[in-house]
Structures are given as structure tokens and as C-alpha cells.
C-alpha positions in Angstrom: -35.6 -81.7 -68.3 -35.5 -79.4 -65.3 -31.7 -78.8 -65.7 -32.3 -77.6 -69.3 -35.2 -75.4 -68.2 -33.0 -73.8 -65.5 -30.2 -73.3 -68.0 -32.5 -71.8 -70.5 -34.1 -69.4 -68.0 -30.6 -68.2 -66.9 -29.6 -67.8 -70.6 -32.5 -65.6 -71.5 -32.3 -63.6 -68.3 -28.6 -62.9 -69.1 -29.3 -62.1 -72.8 -32.1 -59.7 -71.8 -29.5 -57.8 -69.7 -27.3 -57.4 -72.7 -29.5 -56.9 -75.8 -31.9 -54.1 -76.5 -34.5 -56.5 -78.1 -34.7 -60.2 -78.3 -37.0 -62.0 -80.7 -37.5 -65.8 -80.2 -39.2 -68.2 -82.5 -39.4 -71.9 -81.9 -37.6 -74.4 -84.1 -38.3 -77.9 -85.1 -36.8 -79.4 -81.9 -39.0 -77.1 -79.8 -42.2 -78.5 -81.3 -44.2 -81.0 -79.2 -47.7 -82.3 -79.0 -48.8 -79.7 -76.3 -47.1 -76.6 -77.7 -43.5 -75.6 -77.8 -40.6 -76.3 -75.4 -40.0 -72.5 -75.1 -43.5 -71.7 -73.9 -42.0 -70.8 -70.5 -40.6 -67.6 -72.0 -43.6 -65.3 -71.4 -43.5 -66.3 -67.7 -40.0 -64.7 -67.4 -41.6 -61.3 -67.7 -38.7 -59.8 -69.7 -39.9 -56.5 -71.3 -37.4 -56.7 -74.2 -38.1 -60.3 -75.1 -40.7 -61.1 -77.7 -41.7 -64.8 -78.1 -43.4 -65.5 -81.4 -45.5 -68.6 -82.1 -48.0 -69.4 -84.9 -50.7 -68.2 -82.6 -49.2 -64.7 -82.2 -50.9 -61.7 -83.7 -47.8 -59.9 -84.8 -44.9 -61.3 -86.9 -43.2 -58.2 -88.3 -41.0 -56.0 -86.2 -38.6 -53.2 -87.0 -35.2 -54.6 -86.1 -33.2 -51.5 -87.0 -33.9 -48.2 -88.7 -35.9 -48.8 -91.9 -35.5 -52.6 -91.8 -38.3 -54.9 -90.7 -38.1 -58.7 -90.1 -40.9 -61.2 -90.5 -40.2 -63.7 -87.7 -41.6 -67.0 -88.9 -41.9 -69.7 -86.2 -41.5 -73.4 -87.0 -44.9 -74.7 -88.2 -46.2 -78.2 -88.1 -47.6 -78.4 -91.6 -50.3 -80.9 -90.7 -51.8 -78.4 -88.2 -51.2 -75.0 -89.8 -50.6 -75.5 -93.6 -47.7 -74.4 -95.7 -45.2 -71.7 -94.8 -46.1 -69.7 -97.9 -49.8 -69.9 -96.9 -49.0 -68.7 -93.4 -46.9 -65.8 -94.7 -49.7 -64.9 -97.2 -52.2 -64.9 -94.4 -50.1 -62.3 -92.5 -48.7 -60.4 -95.5 -50.7 -57.3 -94.5 -47.9 -56.8 -91.9 -45.1 -56.7 -94.4 -43.9 -53.2 -95.4 -40.8 -51.5 -96.6 -37.7 -53.6 -96.7 -38.7 -56.8 -94.9 -36.4 -59.8 -94.5 -37.6 -63.2 -93.5 -36.1 -64.7 -90.3 -37.1 -68.3 -89.8 -36.1 -71.8 -88.8 -36.7 -73.7 -92.0 -35.2 -76.4 -94.1 -35.0 -75.4 -97.8 -35.7 -78.4 -100.1 -33.1 -76.9 -102.5 -30.2 -76.9 -100.0 -27.2 -79.1 -100.9 -24.8 -78.7 -98.0 -24.9 -79.1 -94.2 -25.9 -81.8 -91.8 -29.5 -81.8 -92.9 -28.7 -82.4 -96.6 -29.5 -86.1 -96.2 -32.9 -85.4 -94.6 -35.1 -88.4 -95.3 -38.2 -87.8 -93.3 -40.9 -85.4 -94.5 -42.1 -84.8 -91.0 -39.7 -81.8 -90.8 -41.4 -79.1 -92.8 -39.5 -78.3 -96.0 -39.9 -75.1 -98.1 -38.9 -73.8 -101.4 -37.7 -70.2 -100.9 -38.8 -69.3 -104.4 -42.3 -69.3 -102.8 -41.4 -66.2 -100.8 -40.0 -64.1 -103.6 -43.0 -61.8 -103.8 -42.5 -60.7 -100.1 -38.8 -61.0 -99.2 -35.4 -60.5 -100.9 -33.4 -62.0 -98.1 -34.0 -65.0 -95.8 -32.0 -65.6 -92.7 -32.7 -69.1 -91.4 -31.6 -71.6 -88.8 -31.9 -75.4 -89.1 -28.9 -76.0 -91.3 -25.9 -76.6 -89.0 -23.2 -75.3 -91.4 -22.8 -71.7 -92.6 -23.8 -71.2 -96.2 -25.1 -68.5 -98.5 -26.7 -69.3 -101.8 -29.3 -67.9 -104.2 -32.7 -69.5 -104.6 -34.3 -67.7 -107.5 -34.2 -64.0 -106.7 -33.8 -64.6 -103.0 -30.5 -64.7 -101.1 -30.6 -67.4 -98.5 -28.3 -67.3 -95.5 -27.8 -70.1 -93.0 -25.6 -68.8 -90.2 -24.9 -72.3 -88.8 -24.6 -73.2 -85.2 -22.3 -71.3 -82.8 -21.2 -74.4 -81.0 -20.9 -78.1 -81.6 -24.1 -79.5 -80.1 -24.0 -83.0 -81.7 -21.4 -85.2 -83.4 -22.8 -83.9 -86.7 -21.6 -80.4 -85.9 -17.9 -81.3 -85.5 -15.8 -79.5 -88.1 -18.6 -77.3 -89.5 -17.9 -73.7 -90.2 -19.6 -71.3 -87.7 -20.6 -67.7 -88.3 -22.1 -65.0 -86.1 -24.5 -62.8 -87.9 -25.1 -59.2 -86.8 
């Protein structure tokens, strides 16, 4: 919708005036048949905003001194393959301490509004698949804040900052920084 597009453009312009660097990856609600709903971002010409899709060349960026993040966009499994295969394909970019930042649904998760997920159309992962590359995963998709271990990997869902749907009411919110 045009009103959402205008709101989003204003949001990213304001964020770019505040933050030194912004990394954006599409989530499952951004996926559509012709691309992603955020594909307007490169047209904003914001020098400090990096928009990362599966077709990008680079996925790892230094987010603070000595810490790299692998930004993993939402993948439609039927088109691209599994998340682990995608990371393996780009593992030459991983160095030093690298964390995984993604928008994923862990098949092991027990809490949150997505715990009753019944459709396999949303790509699920098992974070144990990423143990050889990452020791920490920071992920969206689960609406409530939770931290748990999946094998040797610490998994952190920050939750949503606001109530966006009736399913978010009463859920604990956290800001990660």
C-alpha cells in the first residue's frame, strides 16, 4: 500500500540520520512473487544503509571492532535451498568472531506466537546446522523475547518492539544493542 511505502521511506530516512550504519534483511512477510517488499530501499540512496537480499554479493560486515555479522535474509527454500546450504556457499566471507543475524524460525523453539506454526511454507531451520560457523544467533520472527541454547549455539530472539497484531499483546519486548 502506498501509505505503508511512504511510512517506510520516512522511517528509513529518519533512521539513517541517527545511526552510523543500518543493515536491512527482508523477513518472511517481505517475500513476494516478484522480489521483496523492501526492494525500494536502494532507491533511497542512503549511504549508510545496506540492503541485503539472497542475490547480494556480500553478507558479512564488521558491526563493531573485531565483531562481524553474517546477515542472512529470508530465503524461500523452494527457490534457493536450505539456510545451511546458503551459508555454506558464502562461508568464505566468515572470519574472526562472526555472529549470525537473521529472520528465521527455529524448529526447536518452544515459546512465542510462532510456536504453533502449522505450515511448512515458512522456512524452518535447526540452529545446530550452523554450529561450525557461528556461536551466537540473533534472529527475528519469534514475537516474544527468549534466549535458549540449541546445541553449542546461543539463540536470541529479541521479540517485537511494539504490538503489531493481537498475537503480540502481553509479550515481553527487549531492545538489543
